SERO-4910 file (N, C-alpha, C, O; in steps of 0.05 Angstrom, whole numbers):
BEGIN
 pado doro    nc1    nc2    nc3   cac1   cac2   cac3    cc1    cc2    cc3    oc1    oc2    oc3
  Met    A     49    595   -448     37    587   -474     11    595   -470     -2    615   -479
  Arg    A      2    563   -445    -33    563   -440    -36    585   -428    -57    597   -434
  Ala    A    -15    604   -400    -36    616   -397    -30    642   -413    -47    657   -404
  Ser    A    -19    653   -428    -25    676   -453    -53    672   -471    -66    692   -476
  Arg    A    -62    644   -481    -78    634   -494    -99    637   -470   -122    638   -479
  Leu    A    -99    639   -443   -129    634   -427   -127    661   -427   -149    669   -434
  Leu    A   -108    685   -421   -120    712   -423   -132    731   -446   -146    750   -448
  Ser    A   -114    709   -466   -133    720   -492   -156    719   -502   -168    734   -517
  Ile    A   -165    691   -489   -191    688   -496   -215    700   -469   -239    700   -472
  Leu    A   -203    708   -450   -223    725   -430   -219    749   -440   -240    762   -441
  Leu    A   -195    764   -450   -193    792   -468   -218    784   -490   -239    796   -487
  Leu    A   -216    763   -512   -232    771   -531   -259    765   -531   -273    772   -549
  Leu    A   -271    750   -503   -295    754   -499   -311    776   -488   -335    782   -489
  Gln    A   -291    788   -475   -299    811   -462   -299    836   -487   -306    858   -480
  Ala    A   -293    832   -513   -296    846   -529   -316    845   -548   -327    863   -560
  Arg    A   -318    822   -550   -340    808   -568   -366    797   -554   -388    798   -564
  Gly    A   -362    789   -538   -388    789   -520   -388    748   -523   -368    736   -517
  Arg    A   -409    735   -532   -408    709   -530   -392    704   -556   -391    721   -573
  Met    A   -378    678   -557   -374    669   -581   -370    631   -578   -363    620   -557
  Thr    A   -375    619   -599   -379    590   -603   -350    578   -599   -329    588   -607
  Ala    A   -351    556   -585   -327    544   -577   -308    537   -606   -284    544   -608
  Glu    A   -321    527   -621   -311    530   -654   -297    555   -665   -275    555   -678
  Ala    A   -312    575   -659   -296    605   -669   -274    610   -649   -256    623   -659
  Leu    A   -269    603   -622   -253    613   -611   -218    584   -615   -194    586   -610
  Ala    A   -236    561   -628   -210    543   -629   -198    558   -655   -175    563   -653
  Ser    A   -210    564   -676   -209    576   -693   -188    602   -698   -169    605   -713
  Glu    A   -202    624   -673   -188    643   -674   -158    634   -661   -138    648   -665
  Phe    A   -156    616   -650   -126    606   -633   -111    586   -643    -88    579   -637
  Glu    A   -129    575   -663   -113    552   -681    -98    527   -660    -75    519   -656
  Val    A   -129    520   -648   -129    498   -627   -145    476   -632   -157    480   -653
  Ser    A   -148    459   -624   -177    439   -624   -195    450   -602   -190    464   -583
  Val    A   -222    439   -612   -244    444   -594   -248    439   -568   -264    449   -553
  Arg    A   -228    416   -562   -230    403   -536   -213    421   -523   -218    430   -501
  Thr    A   -192    428   -535   -167    448   -515   -181    467   -512   -181    471   -487
  Ile    A   -195    484   -523   -218    504   -519   -237    504   -490   -244    521   -474
  Tyr    A   -242    473   -491   -260    472   -474   -245    465   -450   -253    471   -428
  Arg    A   -229    457   -453   -201    455   -425   -202    484   -418   -205    488   -394
  Asp    A   -200    502   -432   -188    527   -422   -206    541   -412   -197    558   -397
  Val    A   -237    540   -417   -252    551   -409   -265    537   -387   -285    548   -378
  Asp    A   -258    512   -376   -261    499   -356   -243    516   -329   -251    529   -310
  Gln    A   -220    510   -337   -198    531   -322   -202    553   -316   -196    562   -294
  Leu    A   -213    566   -334   -220    594   -328   -246    601   -313   -251    623   -303
  Ser    A   -264    579   -311   -293    578   -300   -285    568   -265   -299    575   -246
  Ala    A   -261    551   -263   -254    540   -242   -236    560   -227   -229    554   -204
  Ala    A   -230    580   -237   -215    603   -214   -227    622   -215   -238    633   -235
  Asp    A   -224    632   -183   -237    649   -176   -229    676   -185   -241    695   -173
  Val    A   -211    683   -204   -202    697   -207   -201    709   -224   -187    729   -224
  Ala    A   -218    701   -251   -226    711   -277   -233    743   -278   -226    756   -297
  Arg    A   -242    751   -262   -258    782   -262   -235    805   -250   -237    829   -247
  Leu    A   -208    785   -243   -182    806   -240   -171    808   -263   -162    829   -271
  Leu    A   -171    781   -280   -140    779   -299   -142    794   -320   -121    800   -332
  Pro    A   -170    805   -332   -164    823   -349   -155    845   -347   -141    855   -365
  Thr    A   -160    858   -322   -151    886   -316   -123    881   -309   -108    900   -314
  Ile    A   -113    861   -299    -78    862   -295    -63    854   -321    -38    857   -323
  Ala    A    -83    842   -343    -61    844   -364    -61    864   -383    -44    867   -400
  Asn    A    -87    880   -379    -82    906   -395    -62    925   -378    -44    939   -386
  Ala    A    -69    922   -357    -42    939   -336     -8    926   -348     13    939   -353
  Val    A    -10    908   -348     17    890   -364     23    900   -389     45    908   -396
  Trp    A      3    900   -405     16    902   -436     11    935   -435     21    945   -455
  Ser    A      0    949   -422     -1    983   -428     15    992   -403      9   1014   -393
  Glu    A     30    981   -395     50    987   -374     34   1012   -359     38   1035   -363
  Lys    A     21   1005   -347      3   1028   -323      1   1013   -297     -7    990   -294
  Cys    A     11   1034   -275      6   1020   -254    -14   1011   -247    -34   1018   -259
  Leu    A    -18    987   -220    -41    981   -207    -44    991   -178    -22    995   -167
  Asp    A    -62    996   -165    -70    997   -139    -82    972   -123   -106    970   -121
  Val    A    -66    956   -113    -75    932   -108    -82    938    -70    -72    953    -53
  His    A   -102    922    -71   -111    914    -39   -108    881    -28   -124    863    -33
  Tyr    A    -86    879    -16    -76    850    -18    -73    835      6    -61    842     26
  Arg    A    -84    815      3    -91    793     36    -65    786     42    -51    777     24
  Arg    A    -56    789     62    -30    784     75    -36    767    101    -59    771    110
  Ala    A    -16    746    117    -25    727    137    -26    753    162    -42    751    180
  Glu    A    -11    771    160    -10    790    175    -45    818    179    -52    832    198
  Gly    A    -55    815    152    -72    832    151    -78    838    124    -69    823    108
  Ala    A    -88    854    118    -97    864     79    -76    893     86    -76    907    105
  Val    A    -58    894     58    -47    920     64    -46    932     28    -49    915     11
  Glu    A    -42    954     22    -49    965     -4    -21    973    -15     -3    982     -1
  Arg    A    -19    968    -43      5    972    -55     -4    986    -84    -24    983    -97
  Arg    A     22   1006    -87     19   1008   -116     41    993   -133     65    996   -130
  Leu    A     32    978   -150     49    960   -165     57    965   -196     40    974   -211
  Gln    A     80    959   -204     80    959   -233     86    937   -242    109    929   -242
  Pro    A     66    925   -252     59    892   -269     75    885   -289     71    893   -312
  Leu    A     97    867   -283    110    863   -298    102    832   -319    113    829   -341
  Gly    A     87    816   -310     72    794   -318     57    776   -298     56    776   -274
  Leu    A     44    757   -318     25    738   -306     37    708   -312     47    700   -333
  Val    A     34    693   -287     42    663   -290     21    650   -274     12    654   -252
  Leu    A     17    631   -295      8    607   -290     14    585   -276     31    574   -290
  Lys    A     10    572   -258     29    546   -240      8    537   -235    -11    551   -229
  Ala    A      5    509   -237     -6    489   -220    -43    498   -225    -60    486   -213
  Gly    A    -48    513   -240    -71    517   -235    -75    542   -221    -98    552   -220
  Val    A    -54    553   -208    -56    583   -186    -46    602   -211    -30    599   -229
  Trp    A    -65    626   -204    -43    648   -223    -27    666   -204    -31    667   -180
  Tyr    A     -5    683   -218      7    703   -199     14    718   -216     17    716   -240
  Leu    A     17    739   -195     29    771   -213     51    771   -203     57    764   -181
  Val    A     72    782   -228     98    787   -220    100    818   -223     91    830   -242
  Ala    A    112    831   -201    105    859   -202    129    872   -193    142    856   -178
  Gln    A    143    902   -197    159    911   -192    146    930   -167    128    946   -171
  Val    A    158    926   -146    156    949   -123    190    955   -114    211    942   -110
  Gly    A    181    988   -112    213    994   -106    230    992   -133    222    998   -155
  Asp    A    261    978   -125    278    966   -144    287    941   -143    310    933   -145
  Arg    A    257    923   -139    260    896   -142    237    881   -144    220    886   -128
  Pro    A    231    860   -162    204    848   -170    198    825   -144    213    812   -129
  Arg    A    171    825   -147    159    805   -122    138    794   -133    130    806   -153
  Thr    A    127    778   -128    110    754   -129     87    756   -113     92    753    -89
  Tyr    A     55    761   -121     34    757   -117     10    749   -120     -6    757   -137
  Arg    A      5    731   -102    -16    708   -117    -45    718   -120    -59    724   -101
  Val    A    -53    719   -146    -72    737   -152   -104    728   -139   -123    743   -144
  Ser    A   -108    700   -121   -131    703   -112   -127    707    -83   -141    695    -66
  Asn    A   -104    726    -76   -104    735    -49   -108    768    -54   -104    785    -36
  Ile    A   -117    775    -81   -115    814    -82   -152    808    -73   -169    791    -81
  Ile    A   -154    827    -57   -184    834    -47   -197    850    -73   -218    844    -84
  Asp    A   -180    870    -81   -192    887   -111   -168    906   -117   -149    911   -102
  Leu    A   -173    914   -139   -157    928   -155   -162    949   -176   -182    949   -189
  Ala    A   -143    966   -179   -157    989   -193   -135   1000   -219   -115   1013   -212
  Leu    A   -139    994   -245   -113   1008   -262   -115   1041   -260   -135   1055   -260
  Thr    A    -93   1047   -259    -92   1077   -255    -82   1092   -284    -77   1082   -306
  Glu    A    -82   1115   -277    -64   1129   -308    -32   1127   -301    -17   1123   -320
  Gln    A    -21   1130   -279      6   1123   -281     15   1106   -293      6   1083   -291
  Ser    A     42   1114   -316     56   1093   -333     83   1095   -311     91   1108   -292
  Phe    A     91   1070   -326    115   1058   -319    136   1045   -336    128   1034   -357
  Glu    A    164   1045   -329    180   1039   -356    183   1008   -346    187   1003   -322
  Arg    A    181    992   -362    188    960   -362    219    962   -358    234    979   -367
  Trp    A    226    940   -340    254    938   -340    262    922   -371    250    902   -375
  Lys    A    278    928   -388    287    927   -417    297    893   -414    286    875   -425
  Asp    A    320    890   -396    329    864   -391    316    841   -370    327    823   -357
  Phe    A    284    852   -372    273    827   -350    260    810   -362    242    815   -379
  Asp    A    268    785   -354    260    755   -371    241    748   -347    250    747   -324
  Leu    A    210    740   -354    194    733   -336    201    696   -327    196    682   -307
  Ala    A    212    690   -351    211    662   -344    235    652   -324    235    636   -305
  Arg    A    254    667   -335    282    660   -313    272    678   -286    271    664   -266
  Phe    A    267    696   -283    262    704   -250    239    688   -243    239    683   -219
  Trp    A    214    674   -258    203    656   -242    218    631   -230    211    619   -210
  Val    A    236    626   -245    256    594   -240    273    601   -217    276    588   -196
  Thr    A    284    624   -225    299    633   -196    288    642   -170    299    638   -148
  Ser    A    264    653   -173    257    660   -146    236    637   -134    230    638   -110
  Ser    A    225    615   -152    220    594   -144    232    576   -130    222    565   -110
  Arg    A    261    570   -143    281    554   -128    283    565   -101    278    551    -82
  Ala    A    292    597    -96    293    607    -77    280    605    -55    290    601    -32
  Phe    A    255    608    -63    235    604    -41    234    575    -32    235    570     -8
  Glu    A    233    556    -48    240    530    -40    258    521    -17    253    509      4
  Ile    A    286    533    -28    302    525    -10    297    545     18    302    538     41
  Ser    A    285    570     10    282    575     42    256    573     59    248    588     77
  Val    A    247    555     51    221    541     70    233    518     78    223    511     99
  Tyr    A    252    501     69    264    479     79    280    486    109    298    502    113
  His    A    271    473    122    288    480    146    304    461    167    316    468    188
  Ser    A    302    438    159    312    407    170    314    387    143    316    392    119
  Ser    A    313    365    158    318    339    133    312    313    141    322    307    163
  Ala    A    300    299    132    289    269    136    309    245    117    318    249     94
  Thr    A    312    228    130    325    200    122    298    183    117    281    180    134
  Leu    A    295    174     95    275    154     85    290    131     76    313    132     68
  Arg    A    272    106     80    280     81     61    250     78     43    229     76     56
  Val    A    250     79     15    240     85     -3    244     60    -22    267     53    -25
  Thr    A    220     44    -37    218     29    -53    228     48    -83    229     73    -86
  Ala    A    234     30   -100    237     47   -127    207     60   -135    205     84   -138
  Arg    A    189     46   -136    163     64   -142    163     81   -117    154    103   -125
  Gly    A    170     83    -86    166    104    -69    183    136    -85    175    160    -86
  Leu    A    216    120    -96    227    142    -93    220    160   -122    228    183   -125
  Ala    A    202    144   -142    191    160   -169    173    175   -154    175    198   -161
  Lys    A    156    171   -134    129    186   -125    142    205   -107    125    219    -96
  Leu    A    172    209    -97    174    230    -78    171    263   -100    167    286    -91
  Gly    A    173    256   -128    161    285   -139    139    301   -136    135    324   -145
  Val    A    125    286   -123     98    298   -113     97    318    -95     81    336    -95
  Leu    A    121    314    -74    134    331    -54    148    360    -62    150    377    -45
  Gly    A    157    364    -91    170    388   -103    199    371   -116    211    349   -112
  Ser    A    202    395   -134    221    389   -151    247    391   -131    266    378   -139
  Leu    A    250    403   -113    280    404    -97    278    375    -76    297    361    -71
  Val    A    253    370    -67    253    341    -58    273    320    -77    295    310    -74
  Ala    A    252    320    -98    263    299   -113    286    299   -126    295    278   -134
  Gln    A    295    319   -128    332    329   -136    343    313   -108    355    292   -110
  Ala    A    338    323    -89    355    312    -67    346    285    -62    367    273    -56
  Ala    A    330    271    -60    325    249    -64    349    227    -84    361    206    -78
  Ala    A    347    242   -109    356    233   -128    389    224   -126    399    204   -136
  Glu    A    406    250   -109    427    258   -111    438    238    -85    460    228    -82
  Thr    A    413    234    -64    431    226    -41    420    189    -41    424    174    -22
  Ala    A    409    183    -60    401    152    -66    415    138    -64    432    139    -81
  Thr    A    418    114    -42    436     93    -42    430     72    -63    409     74    -76
  Pro    A    446     52    -66    437     25    -82    423     16    -68    429     16    -44
  Ala    A    395      0    -80    377    -13    -62    395    -38    -52    416    -46    -62
  Asp    A    382    -48    -30    390    -69    -14    381    -96    -17    370   -102    -38
  Ala    A    384   -109     -5    373   -139    -20    338   -149    -23    325   -165    -37
  Asp    A    333   -127      3    297   -129     -3    291   -104    -21    267   -100    -22
  Gly    A    304    -88    -34    300    -72    -49    293    -44    -42    282    -28    -57
  Trp    A    300    -40    -17    298    -14     -4    318      2    -11    338     -9    -17
  Ile    A    318     28    -12    333     52    -21    336     72      0    316     81     12
  Ser    A    353     78      4    359     97     33    365    133     19    385    139      7
  Val    A    348    147     23    346    180      9    343    199     42    330    194     63
  Thr    A    360    218     35    351    244     52    338    266     31    345    268      8
  Ile    A    316    283     45    306    294     28    307    321     54    312    317     78
  Pro    A    300    350     42    298    371     62    266    369     62    254    365     41
  Ile    A    254    372     87    229    382     93    230    409    110    247    416    125
  Glu    A    204    422    103    195    445    120    187    442    149    196    458    166
  Ser    A    168    422    157    160    420    182    157    389    187    159    375    168
  Val    A    151    379    210    148    345    216    115    352    206    109    336    188
  Gly    A     96    370    210     72    371    202     65    363    168     50    347    157
  Arg    A     82    379    161     80    387    129     90    358    113     81    345     94
  Ala    A    114    355    132    126    331    112    104    308    122     99    292    104
  Ala    A     94    303    143     80    282    148     56    274    132     48    252    128
  Ser    A     46    301    122     13    307    104     28    292     81     19    272     70
  Gly    A     50    303     76     57    297     42     67    269     42     59    257     22
  Leu    A     83    254     58     88    228     59     70    209     66     78    185     62
  Ile    A     49    213     75     30    186     86     12    187     49     -7    173     44
  Ala    A     24    205     29     14    192      9     25    173     -7     15    160    -25
  Leu    A     53    172      2     69    146    -12     68    125      7     89    115     13
  Gly    A     41    115     20     32     95     35     55     75     39     76     87     45
  Gly    A     58     49     38     79     36     45    106     39     28    127     30     36
  Asp    A    104     50     11    126     58     -1    153     72     -2    170     73    -20
  Ala    A    154     88     32    165    103     47    163     97     71    140     96     79
  Glu    A    187     90     92    189     87    113    211    105    126    235    102    121
  Val    A    201    122    143    217    150    154    234    131    178    222    116    193
  Val    A    263    134    177    282    129    191    287    154    213    287    150    237
  Glu    A    291    182    199    293    196    224    289    218    208    295    218    184
  Pro    A    277    241    224    277    249    256    250    230    264    230    222    252
  Ser    A    263    225    301    235    203    307    209    226    311    185    220    315
  Glu    A    218    252    308    183    259    319    175    257    287    150    254    288
  Leu    A    183    258    263    168    263    237    154    227    235    132    222    224
  Arg    A    175    201    249    165    176    250    143    173    272    124    158    267
  Glu    A    144    186    295    122    189    316    101    200    300     80    187    302
  Arg    A    101    222    285     75    232    281     58    220    254     34    222    249
  Leu    A     79    206    240     61    187    221     49    166    228     29    157    216
  Ala    A     62    153    252     52    123    262     24    136    281      7    121    291
  Ala    A     23    160    282      2    164    304    -24    174    275    -47    165    276
  Thr    A    -16    190    256    -33    189    235    -47    162    224    -70    163    217
  Val    A    -31    138    223    -37    117    204    -57    105    236    -80     96    232
  Gln    A    -45    105    265    -63     95    282    -96    108    278   -116     94    278
  Glu    A    -97    135    275   -122    149    273   -131    141    248   -155    146    248
  Leu    A   -124    132    226   -141    128    200   -148     96    206   -170     89    196
  Val    A   -134     76    219   -141     57    227   -168     56    242   -185     39    237
  Arg    A   -170     77    265   -193     78    284   -215     84    271   -237     74    278
  Leu    A   -214    103    246   -227    114    228   -243     99    211   -267    100    207
  Tyr    A   -223     83    199   -241     65    183   -241     41    188   -242     27    168
  Ala    A   -239     27    214   -232      0    222   -276     -4    221   -293     13    226
  Pro    A   -277    -26    214   -298    -38    212   -317    -37    234   -304    -39    255
  Thr    A   -342    -35    237   -360    -32    260   -370    -59    263   -373    -74    244
  Gln    A   -375    -67    290   -387    -98    297   -417    -93    297   -426    -77    313
  Pro    A   -433   -107    277   -465   -100    291   -470   -110    313   -461   -131    323
  Thr    A   -487    -92    323   -500    -98    348   -516   -123    347   -530   -128    328
  Ala    A   -513   -139    369   -528   -171    368   -550   -167    375   -554   -152    394
  Arg    A   -572   -178    363   -594   -174    365   -610   -197    385   -606   -221    383
  Arg    A   -628   -185    403   -630   -206    429   -655   -224    414   -665   -216    393
  Pro    A   -663   -243    424   -677   -262    413   -710   -244    425   -714   -229    445
  Arg    A   -730   -253    402   -753   -236    415   -770   -266    441   -773   -290    436
  Gln    A   -775   -254    459   -791   -260    480   -820   -270    474   -836   -251    472
  Arg    A   -830   -300    470   -859   -305    465   -872   -291    491   -862   -292    514
  Lys    A   -897   -276    482   -910   -265    503   -929   -300    514   -933   -321    501
  Arg    A   -936   -290    546   -950   -308    558   -978   -306    551   -988   -284    547
  Arg    A   -994   -331    549  -1018   -325    546  -1036   -326    577  -1060   -321    578
***
């Protein structure tokens, strides 16, 4: 709902020019505070120049010629845009390429052009269902290993910051708390480095039991932080010597 409103605000401002927050709030039947939040979101996005063109292509069922940045280098694609998704402040374009839909991060689009070539949108395509299914498939594909942790009840709740799949795995494998309140869980991890970066945020509410490589990485990270933030000792000042007359 919010993604649709953000796009509508962009297109309305593009068509009418400058509008007050009160006028926009009246147009979309939301509060002025909501409009301010929406405008802040659009201002923070580095893709606002691309979104109106993509939205027009989606609604008019016109193909887009896209110059897209990938890890192995830039590529050019002709896409049949099916929809835009806003997730955690990041915009994604879902588009048909060949006989299957794919997901493109809008911030990786170097430039694009709206073409005159029309396409027929899949009648049974459900953007929300595709997004949920593809997101879950992507999450599963990137997890190549697992880790066993001891967590507090607060740590168990905080595991959600590592992703819904991690939170679900933790909930399914959680053991009853021991006498000291610690709970054992097993979670999927992408790699030792990524897992260490995420788990460090849990502080003393989580302890890695295995794999040993992850435990050692966290220990090394903590030691680096201690060295970095350890208070420095002031240099002792030497007493002044009196000058002889």
